C-alpha positions in Angstrom: -4.5 16.0 -16.4 -0.6 16.2 -16.4 -0.4 19.8 -17.4 -0.7 21.1 -13.8 1.6 18.6 -12.1 1.5 15.1 -10.6 0.8 15.6 -6.9 -0.5 17.9 -4.3 0.7 18.1 -0.8 -1.7 18.5 2.0 -1.1 19.0 5.7 -4.0 17.8 7.9 -2.6 19.9 10.8 -2.7 23.1 8.7 -5.9 22.5 6.8 -8.3 20.6 9.1 -10.7 23.3 10.3 -12.9 22.9 13.4 -15.9 20.7 12.6 -14.2 19.2 9.4 -13.6 15.5 9.0 -10.3 14.2 7.6 -12.2 12.6 4.7 -13.3 16.1 3.6 -9.6 16.9 2.9 -8.6 13.6 1.4 -10.9 13.4 -1.6 -10.4 15.1 -4.9 -12.4 18.2 -4.0 -10.7 18.6 -0.7 -7.2 18.3 -2.2 -8.1 20.8 -4.9 -9.3 23.3 -2.4 -6.8 22.9 0.4 -3.7 21.2 -1.3 -0.6 22.8 -2.8 0.3 21.5 -6.3 3.8 20.1 -6.8 5.0 21.4 -10.1 6.5 19.3 -12.9 9.9 20.8 -12.4 10.0 20.5 -8.6 12.8 18.5 -7.0 11.5 15.5 -5.0 11.9 11.8 -4.6 9.1 9.3 -5.0 9.5 6.3 -2.7 6.1 4.6 -3.2 3.6 4.6 -6.0 0.0 3.3 -5.5 -1.6 2.3 -8.8 -5.2 1.2 -9.6 -5.8 -2.3 -10.9 -8.7 -4.3 -12.2 -6.7 -7.5 -12.0 -3.3 -8.4 -10.7 -1.0 -11.5 -10.6 1.0 -12.2 -7.4 3.5 -14.4 -9.3 4.7 -11.7 -11.8 3.3 -8.4 -10.5 1.5 -8.0 -13.8 -1.6 -5.9 -13.6 -4.4 -4.6 -15.7 -5.4 -1.0 -15.1 -8.3 0.9 -16.5 -6.7 0.9 -19.9 -5.9 4.6 -20.2 -2.2 4.3 -19.5 -1.9 7.3 -17.2 -0.1 5.4 -14.4 2.5 4.2 -16.9 2.9 7.6 -18.4 3.3 9.3 -15.0 5.8 6.6 -14.1 7.7 7.2 -17.3 7.9 10.9 -16.8 8.9 10.6 -13.1 11.6 8.1 -13.8 12.8 10.1 -16.8 13.1 13.2 -14.7 15.0 11.3 -12.0 12.2 11.7 -9.4 11.9 8.0 -9.0 14.2 5.1 -9.3 12.5 2.2 -11.2 14.6 -0.4 -9.4 13.9 0.8 -5.8 10.5 2.6 -5.9 7.9 0.3 -4.4 4.7 -0.1 -6.4 1.5 -1.1 -4.5 -2.0 -1.8 -5.6 -5.2 -2.4 -3.7 -7.8 -4.8 -5.0 -10.6 -7.2 -3.9 -9.6 -10.8 -3.3 -11.4 -11.9 -6.5 -9.2 -9.5 -8.6 -6.1 -11.5 -7.7 -5.4 -13.9 -10.7 -2.8 -16.4 -11.5 -2.7 -16.4 -15.3 -0.9 -13.2 -16.2 2.6 -14.2 -17.4 5.3 -11.4 -17.4 5.8 -12.0 -21.1 2.4 -10.6 -21.9 3.3 -7.2 -20.5 4.2 -4.4 -23.0 7.5 -2.5 -22.5 5.7 0.4 -20.7 3.6 -1.7 -18.2 4.5 -1.1 -14.5 4.3 -4.3 -12.5 3.5 -4.2 -8.7 5.6 -5.2 -5.8 2.8 -5.5 -3.2 -0.9 -6.4 -3.5 -3.2 -5.4 -0.7 -6.7 -7.0 -0.4 -9.3 -6.9 2.3 -7.9 -10.2 3.7 -4.2 -10.3 2.9 -1.0 -8.6 1.8 0.8 -10.3 -1.0 4.5 -9.5 -1.8 5.6 -10.3 -5.4 8.8 -12.3 -5.4 11.6 -13.0 -7.7 9.2 -13.6 -10.6 8.2 -9.9 -10.8 8.4 -8.5 -14.3 11.0 -5.7 -14.8 9.9 -2.1 -14.3 10.3 0.3 -17.2 12.2 3.5 -17.2 11.3 6.7 -19.1 8.4 7.5 -21.5 7.8 5.1 -24.4 7.1 7.9 -26.8 6.6 5.5 -29.7 3.6 4.0 -27.9 1.7 7.3 -27.4 -1.0 8.0 -29.9 -1.9 11.6 -31.0 -5.1 11.2 -28.9 -3.1 10.4 -25.8 -0.7 13.3 -26.4 -3.6 15.7 -26.6 -5.0 14.4 -23.3 -1.8 15.2 -21.3 
């Protein structure tokens, strides 16, 4: 997954052919077919990261992802390479209202967990305040199993 790069760029103006819908470009198949991969050694700055969550706490920004750790790994690599600043890069997640919980203390996060700054639900936008857990920087190599290393 990470061997080919993190992102692809896609210009709707340049790639939207007559008769195509925008959603045909903005899914995984459309991006693979029409996008241009950004290589791991490219120079760019990431200002905003959108992460998936299965539950998230607006008091601390703590989140539970899908449990694979790829968001944290990508964050670690990008911050380690200098492509994002952990202190200023905004982290956003989208969830359903029922996935917003109040019982995830910042102290339960591991050192590689990336907390969110903004939570968007179908009915509201929540901004995490001063209680947000600190964001990590760099890859926590000691937390990567041989299985995880073989996946990247």
